[in-house]
N, C-alpha and C positions, 0 to 999 in steps of 0.2 A: 624789495625791502631796502632799508638803509644799510650801509656797510661801513666798517672802520678799516682804513688802510693802515697797515703796519709798516715799520721801517723795513727797507730792503736789506739784503745781506751786508752791504757796505755800511749803511747807517747803523746797523746793529753792532758792528765791530767798534763803532765809536762810543758805545755805551760803557766801555771800560774807562771810567773817569780817573783823571789824575787826582790822587788823594789830597793834594795840596791846592786844588782848584777851589776858588771861592764861587759857589754856585749862585749866590745873590748877585755878585758883580757880573757874572756871565749872563744871568737872566736879563739884567738891565742892558748889557751890550747887545744881546740877541733881540731884545724887545725893540731897540732902536733900529738895528739892521733889518729886521723883518717887517718893520712898521706894524708891530703887533700891539693889540690891546689885551690885557690880562684881566679876566673876570673871576671873582671869587664869590661863591655862595656863602651866606652866613654860617653854614654848617661845615665850612672848611677849617682846617687847623689855623690857629691864630697867626703863625708866621706867614702862611700863604695869604691870609686876609691883608696883612700889613704891607705886602709888596704888590698887591693887585692895584690896577688902575681904578676899578670900581668894585664895591662890595654891596651885595643886596640879594633880593629874591630873584628867582630864575628868569621870569619874564621881563622884569625891569632891566636886568642885566643885558638880555638879548636886545631889547629896544635901545639901550644906551650904546651898545656895540654897533648896531646898525646905523646909528646916527653919526658915528665917527668916520674919519677918512682912513681908518686902519685897513690894511690888506689882510691881516691875520687876526683871528679871534682865538685866544686860548681860554677855554672854559674850564676853570677849576671847580668842578661840580660833578654831576653824573650824566650818563649818556643821553637821557631824554632832554636834558637842558642844552647840551651841545647840538642835538638835532633841531631844537627850536631855533637856536642861533643860526643854523644853516638854512632852515626854512625862511627865516626873515632876512637873511643876508646871503643869497645864493652865489653872489659874485666874490665872496670872501672865503679864504681858507679857514676852516674851523678845526681846531686841535683839542684833543682831550688827553690829559696827561697819562691816564691809565685806561686801557681798553676795557678792563673788567669792572669799571665803576658804573654799575647798573643801579637798579632801584627795585626794592621788593614789590612795590605796587605795579611797576611795569611787568615784572616777572609773573605776577599772579593774573595777568590779563593777556594771554597770547592772542595775536590778531585773528587766527583762524577760528578759535573758540568764540571770540567776541563777535566775529561776523555772524556766526550761527545764532548767537544770542540775540543780536539785533534783528536778524531775519525772523526769529520767533516772536518778536515784539515790534512788528513792522509799523504799527500805528503810533509808536512812541517817538517823542523828541529825544534824540540821543545826545546826552550831555556828558562830556568826559572831563575829568580833572586833568590838569596839564601833566601830572606825573604818570605818563603813559607813552608808549612808543609812537613814532610818526605814523605807523601803519594803523594803529587804533585811532589816532586823531583823524586820519583820512576817512574813517568810517563814521565820523561824528557830525552832528549838526552844529554844535557849538562847543568850544573848549572853555573851561573856567579855571580860575585859581582860587585859593582859599580866601583871598581878599575880595574878589569880585563875584563869587559864586551866588551869594544870596541876592545881590543886586540884579544879576542876569536872570536867575530863575524867576524872580518876581515879574520879569517882562515877558515870560513865555506864555502862550495862549492857555487860558484856563481849561479849554475843551480838549487839550492834547495831553495824554499821559506822558510821564517822563521816565526815561531809563537813565540811571546815573552810574558811572563807573570811573575808576576802579576801586575807590576807597569807600567802604561801607560805613565807616564811622563818620566821615565827613558827610556822606549822603544822609545818614540818620540825623545828624545835627541840622542839616539844611531842611529836612522834613519838619523837625520841631520848630525851626525858625520861621519857615514860610507857610507851613500848613499844607504844602503840596504833597500829595502821595507820589512816591517814586518806587520803581523797581530797581533794586540795588544789586550791583555786581559784588560778590563776596571777597573783595580784596582788603588788605590792611597794610599799614606801614610797619616795618620791622622794629622801628624805634618807638613810635607812639602807642602801638598796641601793647607794649610790654610794661608800661608804667603801672604800678600797683596802687589801687585805691587804699588798701590797708596801710601801705607804707606812707602814702600821702597824708592820711589821717594822723599817723604817728608823727610825721614831720610838722604838721600843723600844731600838734600838741606840744612839740618842743619849741616851736616858734609861733606863739599865739598871735603875734602882731603881723606876721608875714602875709602878704597878699599872694594869691596863686594866679599865675598867668599860664594859659594852656592853649595849645594848637588844636583846631577842630579835627585833626586826624586822630586825636586821643579818643578812647572809648568813653561812654557816658559816665562810667564810674569815676573818671577823672574830671570830666567837664562839669559835673554837678557841684563840685567843690571849688570851681574856679571863680575868681573875682573878675577875670577878663578872659575871653576866648577870642582868638583872632589869628591871622597869618603871622609869619615870623616877623615881618616888619611892624605889624600892629602890636605884637608883644613887646618889641623893642621900644616903640613909642610909649606904650603904656607904662613900662617900668621906669622910663626916664622922666615921665611927667607926673606920675601918681605920687601923692604924699606917702610917707613911710620910708623905712630904711631897709626892710627885708622883703625879699620876693622869692617865692618858690617857682621854678621855671620848668614847665612840663612840655618841653620840646627838645630838639637836639642840642646838646650842651655847648657846642662851639659858638652859639649865638652869645653866650655869656662873655666872650672875649670883647665884643663890641659894647656890651653893657658896662663892663668894668672900665673900659677906656673912656666912655662918656659920663659915667657916674661912679667914680672911684670911692665915694663915701658911702655907697649903698652896698648891701650884701645880697648876693644872688646864689640860691641854693638849687642844685639840680634835683628834679624829681627822681624817685628811686624805682627800681624793679622789685619783683617779688623776693629776691634774695637780699634785699636791703642795701644794695650797692647802686651806684649810678652808671654801671657799665652799660646798661641797656640804652642810656641816653646818648651814646656815641654811634653814629651811623657807620657801619663797617664798610659800606661802599664809598662814602665820602672820604674815609680815612685812607683809602688806597692811593689818593693823590698825595704826593710829597714834593718837597722842594727839588729833590734830585730828579724826579720824573718830570716835573715842570721844565727843568733845564733841558733834559733830554728831548722832550717833545718839541721845544723851540729849536734845538740843535738839528734834529732829524726831520722836522716838519711832519711828524707822525707820532702817535696815531692821529689819523685825520678822518673826519666825517665826510662821507660822500653819499649822495642820494639821487636816485633817478628823478628827472624833472617832473614826470607824471605824478610820482608820489609826493614830491615837494609841493606841487600845485594843489593836490587834494588835501594835504595836511594844512596848507596855508588858508584854505577857505574857512574852516571853522575857527582858526585863530584870528582871521580878519573879522569874522562876525563877533567874536568875543571883544575885540578892541573897539568895534563900533558900538557895542552895548555897554561898555565899561565906563565907570567914572574916570575922570582924568587921572593918569598914573602919578604915583609918588616917585620922586627921583631916587636912583640908587646912590649910595655913598661914594663920593669921589675921594681918592686917596689924598689929593692935594688939599682937600677941605678939612682933613682930620687934624 
């Protein structure tokens, strides 16, 4: 399995930061010294997005990093994203600011249990959503993202049943879109599963002209009210280009940072949980990464993703197949272009 290498004792002692230190300036200094590229997922805090070299969806970020001459990739996201960066860039050092930045979808799909599940459906094409561990990817025939899943599934042979993991809501959405029957692994995203249909209807009542944009990881109770369903990047494109001034956003709320920067005259309203708050719209794993931890991981060159070459090669195979079957990628947002 993949491992995360932590700072050694000496590096840990350096974690006692000077309270007068400017972490932003130090990050820039270390970025240059380490020849590092900093990637930030749309779900990261706004201040991390603003200092990153590239902001985007996980796969596009890994592709962009692989195309650079950087020696070090700092992935401000979650563990499976950093693993994908390592799979695609085995010669680069890949850092993750917080070792505990996992993913609820990854946690609901343990590799040993998934292996047994695949063995019990040996005649199925195994399609896995990218939000899973490298070990689960290595058991798959093809990996998909929320942006290319429908396109790829429509290319699969009609005479082969499909096993889809780990997000059951995304899988159910794809069943409705493609008409393909699938055996679904029962996983969900801790953010998208908690949006409340009742509260969404109430929001629509208070904002009758607002359009709803939702991620397909949401359950059907949310998706049936959406004017647009798509990946994080697709949602961003929709709200920036659609007419209207108000939008209800049913995905992780930190994407609203990019929306406000690009369209300050529009209003973006986070979808709510059952308690009537937007607390559920913040991913607790993404929020583990901070400016201070980003500085420390560049200083200590850890936590760092390491992976046995055999696992990396097995995980790369379904990722390569995905890239061969995908439409041309949309570029991530470069900091210099903002």
